[in-house]
N, CA and C of each residue as an Amber inpcrd file, in Angstrom:
protein
   438
 154.6980000  85.8130000 131.1110000 155.3260000  86.3340000 129.9890000
 155.3920000  85.3620000 128.5140000 154.3980000  85.6190000 127.8010000
 154.1630000  84.8220000 126.6260000 155.1580000  85.2030000 125.7180000
 156.0270000  83.9840000 125.2240000 156.6960000  84.2380000 123.5200000
 156.5420000  84.8110000 122.2110000 156.5570000  85.5390000 121.6170000
 156.0270000  85.7350000 120.6370000 156.3650000  84.8470000 119.2820000
 155.5340000  84.3350000 118.7350000 155.5620000  83.0910000 117.7680000
 155.6130000  83.9720000 116.3640000 156.6970000  83.6850000 115.6140000
 156.4880000  84.4790000 114.3180000 156.1060000  83.1170000 113.2750000
 155.5460000  83.4020000 112.3510000 155.0510000  82.4400000 111.0580000
 156.0610000  81.7810000 110.7020000 155.7360000  80.5950000 109.9940000
 156.5550000  79.6790000 109.5010000 157.2360000  80.5770000 108.4030000
 158.5510000  80.1290000 107.6410000 159.0510000  80.7420000 106.3270000
 158.3480000  80.6340000 105.6010000 157.4440000  80.0470000 104.8460000
 156.7570000  80.0790000 103.6230000 155.1700000  81.1500000 103.8080000
 154.8410000  81.5240000 105.3830000 154.2300000  82.4200000 105.3060000
 154.4980000  84.0870000 105.3810000 155.7570000  84.1290000 105.2250000
 156.1210000  85.6020000 105.6530000 155.6490000  86.4460000 104.5240000
 155.4050000  86.1430000 103.4960000 155.1440000  86.9570000 102.5350000
 153.6300000  87.5340000 102.5010000 152.5760000  86.8490000 103.2690000
 151.6750000  87.1740000 103.8420000 151.2890000  87.9150000 104.6750000
 152.4150000  88.6590000 105.3330000 152.7140000  89.5970000 106.3980000
 152.2010000  90.9580000 105.3580000 151.5490000  92.1870000 106.1720000
 151.8180000  93.2880000 105.5860000 151.7560000  94.4940000 106.3210000
 151.6750000  95.6780000 106.3920000 151.4550000  96.8430000 107.1360000
 152.2610000  96.9490000 108.1900000 151.5860000  96.6280000 109.6790000
 152.2500000  96.9240000 110.8930000 152.7210000  95.2270000 111.1170000
 152.2620000  94.7120000 110.9320000 152.5050000  93.0600000 111.2180000
 153.7960000  92.7460000 110.3790000 154.1530000  93.1270000 109.1500000
 155.4440000  93.1960000 108.5430000 156.5400000  93.7630000 109.3510000
 156.2410000  95.4310000 109.8790000 157.3650000  95.9880000 110.3460000
 157.8670000  95.7600000 111.8440000 156.7110000  94.8320000 112.1730000
 156.7340000  93.9400000 113.7690000 158.2390000  92.9390000 113.5320000
 158.3750000  92.4030000 112.2820000 159.5040000  91.1490000 112.2780000
 160.5440000  92.1590000 112.3880000 161.4650000  91.3770000 113.0260000
 162.7680000  91.6820000 113.3490000 163.7750000  91.1590000 111.8960000
 163.2660000  90.4250000 111.0350000 164.0280000  89.9580000 110.0250000
 163.2530000  89.9230000 108.5910000 163.3200000  90.1220000 107.9360000
 162.5520000  90.0340000 106.3540000 163.1960000  89.2950000 105.2540000
 164.1450000  88.2700000 105.7460000 165.1680000  87.7310000 104.8730000
 164.2740000  86.3900000 103.9210000 163.4920000  86.0590000 104.5830000
 161.7790000  85.4380000 104.0550000 161.0830000  85.8570000 103.1660000
 161.0710000  87.2800000 103.2010000 159.7750000  88.1750000 102.6440000
 160.1570000  88.2730000 101.3380000 158.9460000  87.8490000 100.5350000
 159.2530000  87.8390000  99.3540000 158.0640000  89.1540000  98.4370000
 157.0270000  89.4950000  99.1980000 156.2150000  90.6520000  99.0990000
 156.3040000  91.6440000 100.0960000 156.7480000  93.0390000 100.0060000
 156.5520000  93.7940000 101.1270000 155.7220000  94.5270000 100.6930000
 154.8150000  94.7060000 101.5520000 153.2050000  95.6910000 101.6120000
 153.0990000  96.4620000 102.9220000 154.1080000  97.7650000 102.7760000
 153.3730000  99.0010000 103.6220000 152.7180000 100.0970000 103.6940000
 151.4750000  99.6360000 102.6220000 150.8530000 101.1070000 102.1340000
 150.2860000 101.2930000 103.4260000 150.0990000 102.8120000 103.2770000
 148.9380000 103.8850000 104.0300000 149.6910000 103.7620000 105.7810000
 150.7480000 103.7310000 105.9670000 151.1150000 103.9840000 107.6420000
 151.7070000 105.2160000 107.6510000 152.0320000 106.1860000 107.2050000
 152.3030000 107.2760000 107.1620000 154.2570000 107.4300000 107.6810000
 155.0250000 106.4140000 106.8470000 156.3370000 106.2580000 107.1770000
 157.0080000 107.4720000 106.4020000 157.9930000 108.1130000 107.0790000
 158.4070000 108.7260000 106.3600000 160.4050000 108.3370000 106.4710000
 160.2230000 107.1830000 106.5940000 161.5790000 106.2580000 106.7610000
 161.0050000 104.8420000 106.7900000 162.1660000 103.9580000 106.2690000
 161.8410000 102.6530000 106.4860000 162.8650000 101.8690000 106.8960000
 162.6140000 100.7980000 107.9200000 163.3200000 100.1190000 108.7230000
 164.8200000  99.5300000 108.0910000 165.4140000  99.2960000 109.0060000
 167.1690000  98.9550000 108.1130000 166.7520000  97.3870000 108.0060000
 165.8140000  96.6240000 107.4670000 165.7720000  95.3890000 107.0660000
 165.9980000  94.7610000 105.8000000 166.2790000  94.1320000 105.0120000
 166.5960000  93.7700000 103.8900000 165.5670000  92.4450000 103.5910000
 164.7600000  92.5610000 102.7850000 163.9100000  91.6090000 102.0820000
 164.5850000  90.4310000 101.1310000 164.2410000  89.2750000 100.9620000
 164.6050000  88.2180000 100.3760000 165.0570000  88.4020000  99.0120000
 166.4760000  87.9570000  98.4530000 166.8750000  88.4250000  97.3260000
 165.7400000  88.1300000  95.8890000 164.5750000  87.1640000  96.3840000
 163.7370000  86.9620000  95.3200000 162.9140000  87.6440000  95.4830000
 162.7750000  88.8600000  96.0010000 161.5380000  89.9030000  96.0880000
 160.7460000  89.8730000  94.7970000 159.6970000  89.8010000  94.5380000
 158.7070000  89.8580000  93.4800000 157.8410000  91.1240000  93.9730000
 157.3940000  91.6120000  94.9700000 156.6040000  92.9340000  94.6510000
 157.0940000  93.9570000  95.6960000 157.0130000  94.8300000  96.0480000
 157.7640000  95.8920000  97.0210000 156.6790000  97.1710000  96.6970000
 155.7640000  97.5210000  97.5040000 154.5060000  98.1170000  97.8700000
 154.4770000  99.5000000  98.8990000 154.8070000 100.8570000  98.7800000
 154.8050000 101.6940000 100.0390000 154.1310000 102.6590000  99.8220000
 152.6250000 102.0930000  98.7840000 151.9310000 103.2820000  98.5170000
 151.4930000 104.0070000  99.4910000 151.1410000 105.7490000  99.8970000
 150.7490000 106.4570000 100.3230000 151.2560000 106.6350000 101.7210000
 152.3320000 106.6900000 101.5860000 153.4990000 107.2530000 103.0660000
 153.8400000 108.3570000 102.9390000 154.9180000 108.7700000 103.3400000
 155.6130000 110.3400000 103.0590000 157.2420000 110.3560000 102.8400000
 157.3130000 108.7980000 101.7810000 158.4540000 108.5540000 101.9030000
 159.6440000 109.3830000 100.6920000 160.7440000 109.6610000 100.7820000
 161.4520000 110.5090000 100.1280000 162.3420000 109.4770000  99.2670000
 162.5450000 108.0290000  99.7160000 163.5670000 107.3540000  99.3630000
 163.2350000 105.9130000  99.7060000 163.8740000 105.1040000  99.1390000
 164.0730000 103.4630000  99.6420000 165.3230000 102.9800000  99.5770000
 165.2910000 101.9800000 100.5530000 166.7890000 101.5320000 100.7720000
 166.9890000 101.0610000  99.3030000 168.4670000 100.9700000  99.3170000
 169.4120000 100.5210000  98.2970000 169.2470000  99.4500000  97.6130000
 168.7630000  98.5080000  98.7170000 168.8580000  97.0660000  98.2070000
 167.7830000  96.6260000  97.5720000 166.5560000  97.7200000  97.7470000
 165.3970000  97.5760000  96.6360000 165.6300000  97.4840000  95.0950000
 166.6570000  98.3360000  94.8230000 167.2670000  98.4390000  93.2990000
 167.8610000  97.1100000  92.9300000 168.3030000  96.0580000  93.8640000
 169.3440000  95.2490000  93.6960000 168.5120000  93.6450000  93.3110000
 167.2280000  93.7480000  93.3290000 166.4270000  92.6360000  93.3290000
 165.8300000  92.4450000  91.9900000 166.3660000  91.3160000  91.2580000
 166.4390000  90.9880000  89.8980000 164.7110000  90.4740000  89.6770000
 164.2020000  89.8110000  90.5080000 163.2800000  88.8630000  90.2770000
 161.7880000  90.0990000  90.7480000 162.1900000  91.1760000  90.8880000
 161.0530000  92.3770000  91.3520000 160.1290000  92.8880000  90.1320000
 158.8560000  92.1520000  90.1310000 157.8760000  92.3530000  89.1400000
 156.8970000  93.7380000  89.3060000 156.8470000  93.8940000  90.5810000
 155.7890000  94.9910000  90.7600000 156.6280000  95.9220000  91.9670000
 156.7140000  97.2180000  91.5520000 156.9880000  98.3290000  92.0920000
 156.2100000  99.4290000  92.2810000 155.6430000  99.6480000  93.7590000
 154.5520000 100.6080000  93.7450000 155.2400000 101.7870000  94.7830000
 155.2440000 102.9350000  94.2700000 156.0210000 103.8450000  94.9540000
 155.3810000 105.2190000  95.0240000 153.9260000 105.1250000  94.2580000
 152.7800000 106.0920000  94.4850000 152.5210000 106.7020000  96.1900000
 151.9790000 108.0550000  95.5320000 151.6050000 108.8290000  96.7920000
 152.2810000 109.2240000  97.8260000 153.5490000 109.6000000  97.9450000
 154.7350000 109.5160000  98.4200000 155.4400000 111.1320000  98.3220000
 156.6040000 111.1260000  98.5210000 157.2230000 112.4820000  98.4620000
 158.7210000 112.2200000  97.7430000 158.6690000 111.1340000  96.3030000
 159.9270000 111.1450000  95.7580000 159.9330000 112.2020000  94.6300000
 161.4010000 112.9970000  94.6030000 161.6110000 113.9990000  93.6440000
 162.5600000 113.5760000  92.5280000 163.0240000 112.1500000  92.9100000
 163.8710000 111.6290000  91.8170000 164.2800000 110.4150000  92.1270000
 164.8200000 109.3520000  90.9180000 164.7460000 108.0910000  91.2570000
 166.4610000 107.6620000  90.6300000 166.8670000 106.7140000  90.9680000
 168.1800000 106.4650000  90.6080000 168.1240000 105.9390000  89.2030000
 169.6530000 105.8340000  88.5290000 169.7760000 105.0830000  87.5090000
 169.3570000 103.5180000  87.8120000 169.9680000 103.0470000  88.7810000
 169.9500000 101.8000000  89.1980000 168.1770000 100.9710000  88.9240000
 167.6580000 102.0780000  88.7420000 165.5290000 101.5590000  88.3400000
 166.0580000 101.0470000  87.1570000 166.6540000 100.9090000  85.8740000
 166.6560000 100.0560000  84.9920000 167.4850000  98.9600000  85.1460000
 167.8370000  98.3870000  86.3460000 168.5390000  97.1810000  86.9690000
 167.0300000  96.1410000  86.8290000 166.1290000  96.3200000  86.7920000
 165.1720000  95.7510000  87.0850000 164.6050000  95.4160000  86.1200000
 165.0450000  94.5170000  85.4520000 164.5640000  93.5520000  83.8760000
 163.4070000  93.2270000  84.0330000 163.1260000  92.7490000  85.0880000
 161.6140000  91.8970000  84.8760000 160.1920000  92.6120000  85.4840000
 160.6730000  93.6610000  85.7440000 159.7400000  94.5970000  85.9790000
 158.2910000  95.1010000  85.1690000 157.4120000  94.4390000  85.5620000
 155.8260000  94.7330000  84.6760000 155.0650000  95.5520000  85.2770000
 155.2660000  96.1510000  86.2230000 154.1190000  97.1390000  86.8200000
 155.0890000  98.1160000  87.5720000 155.1730000  99.3200000  87.3190000
 155.8290000 100.6970000  88.2750000 154.6570000 102.0850000  88.4600000
 154.5360000 102.0230000  89.6760000 153.4510000 103.3150000  90.0270000
 154.2870000 104.1690000  90.5580000 154.3950000 105.1820000  89.8960000
 155.0600000 106.5060000  90.3330000 154.1800000 107.2670000  90.7340000
 153.0220000 107.1610000  90.2750000 151.8610000 108.3860000  90.5020000
 151.8850000 109.3260000  91.8530000 151.6050000 110.5160000  91.5700000
 151.2490000 111.3930000  92.9440000 152.4590000 111.3840000  93.7290000
 153.8990000 111.7920000  93.0830000 154.9760000 112.2900000  93.9480000
 155.2640000 113.7020000  93.4590000 156.6460000 114.0460000  93.5660000
 157.1370000 115.2470000  93.2930000 158.2430000 115.0390000  92.4770000
 158.2910000 114.0620000  91.4970000 158.7840000 113.7280000  90.7770000
 158.9760000 115.0040000  89.6330000 160.4870000 115.7090000  89.4900000
 160.5490000 116.6570000  88.5360000 161.2280000 116.0110000  87.2280000
 161.7380000 114.6310000  87.1920000 162.6670000 114.2130000  85.9250000
 162.5380000 113.0480000  86.2880000 162.5820000 111.7790000  85.1330000
 162.8810000 110.5930000  85.5200000 164.1970000 109.8640000  84.7040000
 164.7120000 109.1950000  85.3950000 166.3360000 108.5340000  84.8620000
 166.1900000 107.9920000  83.2560000 166.8250000 108.1510000  82.4210000
 166.9340000 107.8450000  81.2400000 167.3490000 106.1910000  80.9760000
 166.2680000 105.0550000  81.8520000 166.8970000 104.4280000  81.6010000
 165.3920000 103.1900000  81.4460000 164.4760000 103.2680000  80.6920000
 163.1370000 102.6110000  80.6300000 163.4360000 102.0250000  79.3570000
 164.5990000 102.0670000  78.5720000 164.6770000 101.3010000  77.2420000
 165.4270000  99.6340000  78.0570000 165.7500000  99.5380000  79.0130000
 165.9710000  98.4530000  79.6480000 165.1060000  97.8400000  80.3170000
 163.9620000  98.3050000  80.2870000 162.7000000  97.5610000  81.2010000
 161.6920000  97.0660000  79.9810000 162.2320000  95.9750000  78.9780000
 161.4630000  95.4710000  78.1940000 159.8370000  94.8900000  78.9580000
 160.1240000  94.4100000  79.9390000 158.9700000  93.6040000  80.1890000
 157.4310000  94.6140000  80.6700000 158.1020000  95.9550000  80.7500000
 157.3100000  96.6270000  81.9190000 155.8760000  97.0350000  80.5450000
 155.1170000  96.6690000  81.4250000 153.1560000  96.9320000  80.8360000
 152.8250000  97.5480000  81.1320000 152.6590000  98.2520000  82.8290000
 152.0980000  99.4160000  83.0770000 153.2270000 100.1210000  83.8130000
 152.9040000 101.3980000  83.3350000 154.0020000 102.7880000  83.8970000
 152.5910000 103.8010000  84.2770000 152.4840000 104.2260000  85.8170000
 151.7660000 104.9260000  85.6820000 152.7950000 106.5570000  86.5550000
 152.5800000 107.4430000  85.9450000 153.2950000 108.8890000  86.3360000
 152.3610000 109.9120000  86.7630000 151.1480000 109.9290000  86.8060000
 150.3390000 110.7030000  86.8130000 150.5960000 111.6660000  88.4400000
 150.2920000 113.0050000  87.9110000 150.3120000 113.7560000  89.4120000
 151.7770000 114.2310000  89.6930000 152.7520000 114.2970000  88.9850000
 153.7610000 114.4040000  89.5380000 154.3120000 116.1530000  88.8170000
 155.7540000 116.4170000  88.6890000 155.7150000 117.6040000  88.2660000
 157.0920000 117.7170000  86.9120000 156.4390000 116.2180000  86.3300000
 157.2260000 116.1370000  85.1080000 156.7490000 117.4260000  83.9610000
 157.6710000 117.3700000  83.1970000 157.4450000 118.9600000  81.7700000
 157.8390000 117.9770000  80.8030000 158.8870000 116.9120000  80.7470000
 158.9000000 115.7990000  79.3870000 159.3780000 114.5980000  79.9160000
 159.4860000 113.8770000  78.7900000 159.7030000 112.3830000  79.4240000
 160.7270000 112.1230000  78.8480000 161.6940000 110.9410000  79.6560000
 163.3320000 110.6330000  78.7560000 163.0500000 110.3420000  77.2690000
 163.7660000 110.0870000  76.5170000 163.9540000 109.3850000  75.1170000
 165.3610000 108.3270000  75.6720000 164.8320000 106.8690000  75.3490000
 165.4850000 106.0690000  75.9480000 165.3070000 105.0700000  74.6260000
 166.1550000 104.8090000  73.5900000 166.2030000 103.7940000  72.6970000
 164.8280000 103.5060000  71.9720000 164.1580000 105.0190000  72.0210000
 162.6510000 105.0900000  71.4980000 161.5240000 104.5060000  72.3120000
 161.8880000 104.4680000  73.5030000 161.1030000 104.0940000  74.7170000
 159.7030000 104.9410000  74.8700000 160.1960000 106.0740000  74.7820000
 158.8140000 107.4200000  74.9800000 159.6130000 108.5980000  73.9070000
 158.2930000 109.2430000  73.3150000 159.0240000 110.1720000  72.5160000
 159.0130000 111.3130000  73.4060000 160.1650000 112.1390000  73.0270000
 160.2620000 113.2900000  73.7730000 158.9390000 114.5260000  73.4200000
 158.1020000 114.5650000  74.6060000 157.1750000 115.5720000  74.1050000
 156.5350000 116.1640000  75.1360000 156.1970000 117.1080000  75.4510000
 155.5770000 117.7830000  77.0340000 154.3550000 116.9190000  77.2490000
 154.6670000 116.6390000  78.7360000 153.4550000 115.9920000  79.2930000
 152.3320000 116.7790000  79.6030000 151.3860000 116.6640000  79.7060000
 149.7770000 117.6660000  79.9650000 149.2080000 117.1930000  80.9350000
Protein backbone atom coordinates (compact mmCIF):
# COMPACT_ATOMS: atom_id res chain seq x y z
CA UNK A 1 0.00 0.00 0.00
CA UNK A 2 1.43 3.40 -0.96
CA UNK A 3 1.21 6.48 1.24
CA UNK A 4 -0.86 9.44 0.14
CA UNK A 5 1.34 12.38 -0.77
CA UNK A 6 -0.15 15.75 0.07
CA UNK A 7 0.97 18.83 -1.82
CA UNK A 8 3.34 21.15 -0.06
CA UNK A 9 1.81 23.93 2.00
CA UNK A 10 2.28 26.70 -0.58
CA UNK A 11 0.42 24.72 -3.26
CA UNK A 12 -2.70 23.84 -1.28
CA UNK A 13 -4.65 26.69 -2.86
CA UNK A 14 -4.15 25.15 -6.29
CA UNK A 15 -6.41 22.27 -5.31
CA UNK A 16 -10.09 22.41 -6.09
CA UNK A 17 -13.17 20.24 -6.17
CA UNK A 18 -12.85 16.62 -5.12
CA UNK A 19 -9.09 16.97 -4.57
CA UNK A 20 -9.79 19.66 -1.99
CA UNK A 21 -12.51 17.55 -0.36
CA UNK A 22 -10.03 14.71 0.04
CA UNK A 23 -7.65 16.82 2.14
CA UNK A 24 -7.99 16.09 5.86
CA UNK A 25 -6.96 19.64 6.78
CA UNK A 26 -7.59 22.98 5.05
CA UNK A 27 -5.56 25.15 7.42
CA UNK A 28 -3.20 26.22 4.61
CA UNK A 29 -5.88 26.70 1.94
CA UNK A 30 -6.32 30.34 0.87
CA UNK A 31 -8.76 29.69 -2.01
CA UNK A 32 -11.65 27.27 -1.61
CA UNK A 33 -13.31 26.17 -4.86
CA UNK A 34 -15.97 23.50 -4.55
CA UNK A 35 -18.01 24.44 -7.61
CA UNK A 36 -20.46 22.02 -9.17
CA UNK A 37 -20.05 19.07 -6.81
CA UNK A 38 -23.72 18.63 -5.85
CA UNK A 39 -22.95 19.22 -2.17
CA UNK A 40 -25.78 19.76 0.29
CA UNK A 41 -23.36 20.36 3.17
CA UNK A 42 -19.71 21.26 3.55
CA UNK A 43 -17.14 19.23 5.49
CA UNK A 44 -16.10 20.35 8.97
CA UNK A 45 -12.77 21.79 7.85
CA UNK A 46 -11.63 25.34 8.42
CA UNK A 47 -9.60 27.20 5.78
CA UNK A 48 -6.65 29.50 6.41
CA UNK A 49 -7.19 32.73 8.36
CA UNK A 50 -6.03 34.66 5.26
CA UNK A 51 -8.60 33.04 2.94
CA UNK A 52 -9.08 35.26 -0.15
CA UNK A 53 -11.64 33.34 -2.24
CA UNK A 54 -14.52 31.04 -1.36
CA UNK A 55 -16.62 29.60 -4.20
CA UNK A 56 -19.34 26.97 -3.87
CA UNK A 57 -21.20 27.74 -7.11
CA UNK A 58 -23.76 25.20 -8.34
CA UNK A 59 -24.35 22.97 -5.33
CA UNK A 60 -27.40 22.43 -3.11
CA UNK A 61 -26.22 24.36 -0.06
CA UNK A 62 -28.47 26.27 2.32
CA UNK A 63 -25.62 27.59 4.45
CA UNK A 64 -21.86 27.75 4.88
CA UNK A 65 -19.76 27.20 8.01
CA UNK A 66 -19.62 30.15 10.41
CA UNK A 67 -15.86 30.55 9.94
CA UNK A 68 -16.44 31.86 6.39
CA UNK A 69 -17.87 35.09 7.86
CA UNK A 70 -14.75 35.60 10.02
CA UNK A 71 -12.17 35.79 7.24
CA UNK A 72 -11.17 39.48 7.01
CA UNK A 73 -9.07 39.01 3.84
CA UNK A 74 -11.90 37.43 1.83
CA UNK A 75 -12.19 39.24 -1.52
CA UNK A 76 -14.34 36.87 -3.59
CA UNK A 77 -17.44 35.09 -2.29
CA UNK A 78 -19.47 33.04 -4.76
CA UNK A 79 -22.57 31.40 -3.28
CA UNK A 80 -24.53 31.37 -6.54
CA UNK A 81 -26.76 28.55 -7.78
CA UNK A 82 -27.49 27.05 -4.37
CA UNK A 83 -30.52 27.10 -2.05
CA UNK A 84 -29.77 30.00 0.28
CA UNK A 85 -32.89 31.72 1.64
CA UNK A 86 -31.09 34.15 3.98
CA UNK A 87 -27.63 35.43 4.87
CA UNK A 88 -26.29 36.43 8.29
CA UNK A 89 -25.51 39.99 9.36
CA UNK A 90 -21.89 38.79 9.67
CA UNK A 91 -21.67 39.29 5.90
CA UNK A 92 -21.04 42.93 6.77
CA UNK A 93 -17.79 41.97 8.51
CA UNK A 94 -16.16 41.03 5.19
CA UNK A 95 -14.73 44.52 4.67
CA UNK A 96 -12.28 43.48 1.92
CA UNK A 97 -14.97 41.82 -0.21
CA UNK A 98 -14.82 42.93 -3.85
CA UNK A 99 -17.06 40.37 -5.59
CA UNK A 100 -20.20 38.84 -4.12
CA UNK A 101 -22.28 36.49 -6.26
CA UNK A 102 -25.60 35.50 -4.70
CA UNK A 103 -27.47 34.86 -7.95
CA UNK A 104 -29.72 31.86 -8.56
CA UNK A 105 -30.67 31.20 -4.96
CA UNK A 106 -33.92 31.50 -3.02
CA UNK A 107 -33.12 34.70 -1.13
CA UNK A 108 -36.22 36.54 0.03
CA UNK A 109 -34.29 39.34 1.73
CA UNK A 110 -30.80 40.64 2.37
CA UNK A 111 -29.19 41.77 5.60
CA UNK A 112 -28.90 45.53 5.98
CA UNK A 113 -25.08 45.48 6.01
CA UNK A 114 -23.97 46.61 2.57
CA UNK A 115 -22.97 50.09 3.75
CA UNK A 116 -19.93 48.52 5.43
CA UNK A 117 -18.77 46.78 2.27
CA UNK A 118 -17.04 49.81 0.80
CA UNK A 119 -14.71 47.83 -1.46
CA UNK A 120 -17.50 45.80 -3.08
CA UNK A 121 -17.30 46.36 -6.85
CA UNK A 122 -19.47 43.49 -8.16
CA UNK A 123 -22.74 42.32 -6.64
CA UNK A 124 -24.86 39.72 -8.41
CA UNK A 125 -28.40 39.14 -7.13
CA UNK A 126 -30.30 37.89 -10.17
CA UNK A 127 -32.77 35.01 -9.99
CA UNK A 128 -33.76 35.22 -6.34
CA UNK A 129 -37.08 35.97 -4.63
CA UNK A 130 -36.16 39.52 -3.65
CA UNK A 131 -38.88 42.16 -3.78
CA UNK A 132 -36.79 45.03 -2.39
CA UNK A 133 -33.22 45.90 -1.53
CA UNK A 134 -32.00 47.01 1.89
CA UNK A 135 -31.38 50.64 2.62
CA UNK A 136 -28.10 51.01 4.48
CA UNK A 137 -26.33 54.37 4.54
CA UNK A 138 -27.48 55.12 1.01
CA UNK A 139 -25.90 52.03 -0.52
CA UNK A 140 -29.14 50.96 -2.19
CA UNK A 141 -32.23 52.94 -2.91
CA UNK A 142 -35.49 51.44 -1.69
CA UNK A 143 -37.09 50.33 -4.90
CA UNK A 144 -38.84 47.25 -6.17
CA UNK A 145 -36.64 44.66 -7.85
CA UNK A 146 -37.83 43.80 -11.33
